[in-house]
C-alpha positions in Angstrom: -65.1 -45.4 -87.3 -64.0 -46.6 -83.9 -67.5 -46.3 -82.4 -69.0 -48.8 -84.8 -67.5 -51.9 -83.0 -68.9 -50.5 -79.7 -72.4 -50.2 -81.2 -72.1 -53.7 -82.7 -70.9 -55.1 -79.4 -73.8 -53.5 -77.4 -76.3 -54.7 -80.0 -74.9 -58.3 -79.9 -74.5 -58.6 -76.1 -77.9 -57.0 -75.3 -79.6 -59.1 -78.0 -81.0 -55.9 -79.6 -82.7 -55.7 -83.0 -81.2 -53.5 -85.7 -83.9 -50.8 -85.2 -82.6 -50.3 -81.6 -79.2 -49.3 -82.7 -80.2 -47.6 -86.0 -80.3 -44.1 -84.5 -76.8 -44.5 -83.1 -75.5 -45.8 -86.5 -77.1 -42.9 -88.4 -75.8 -40.3 -86.0 -72.3 -41.7 -86.4 -72.7 -41.8 -90.2 -74.1 -38.2 -90.5 -72.2 -36.4 -87.8 -69.2 -38.5 -86.9 -68.0 -39.1 -83.3 -69.7 -36.3 -81.4 -69.3 -38.0 -78.0 -72.1 -37.2 -75.5 -73.9 -34.7 -77.8 -74.8 -37.6 -80.1 -77.8 -38.5 -77.9 -79.6 -35.4 -79.2 -79.0 -36.5 -82.8 -80.2 -39.9 -82.0 -83.4 -38.6 -80.3 -84.1 -36.4 -83.4 -83.6 -39.5 -85.6 -86.0 -41.5 -83.6 -88.7 -38.8 -83.7 -88.3 -37.8 -87.3 -87.0 -40.8 -89.3 -87.4 -44.2 -87.6 -90.3 -45.9 -89.5 -89.7 -49.5 -88.4 -90.6 -48.8 -84.8 -92.1 -45.3 -84.5 -92.1 -43.5 -81.2 -95.5 -43.6 -79.6 -97.0 -42.3 -76.3 -95.9 -44.4 -73.4 -92.7 -45.7 -75.1 -89.5 -45.5 -73.2 -86.1 -44.9 -74.7 -82.9 -45.9 -73.0 -79.8 -44.1 -74.1 -76.2 -44.9 -73.0 -73.3 -42.6 -73.9 -69.6 -43.4 -73.6 -66.8 -40.9 -73.4 -63.1 -41.1 -73.2 -61.6 -42.9 -70.3 -64.2 -44.2 -67.8 -66.9 -41.7 -68.7 -70.4 -43.2 -69.2 -73.8 -41.8 -68.7 -77.3 -43.1 -69.3 -80.9 -41.8 -69.4 -84.4 -43.2 -69.8 -86.9 -41.0 -71.6 -90.7 -41.4 -71.6 -92.8 -40.3 -74.6 -95.7 -38.2 -73.3 
């Protein structure tokens, strides 16, 4: 899994807790490398499965997606 070192590096360098990267790890485990479409699998995981830090009204989610070459995108979502 070539994406796992990227997730590990982001977690380490941004000093994130495991629950922050759990949705990315689970999307990689369940669906493989889906590139930018993985953000939707991660969002579903956060809403349906994440029990350690459930999504509540007013929470913000920052998602960063990397593609081949120099492709990168990000988004910030607000739970209404």
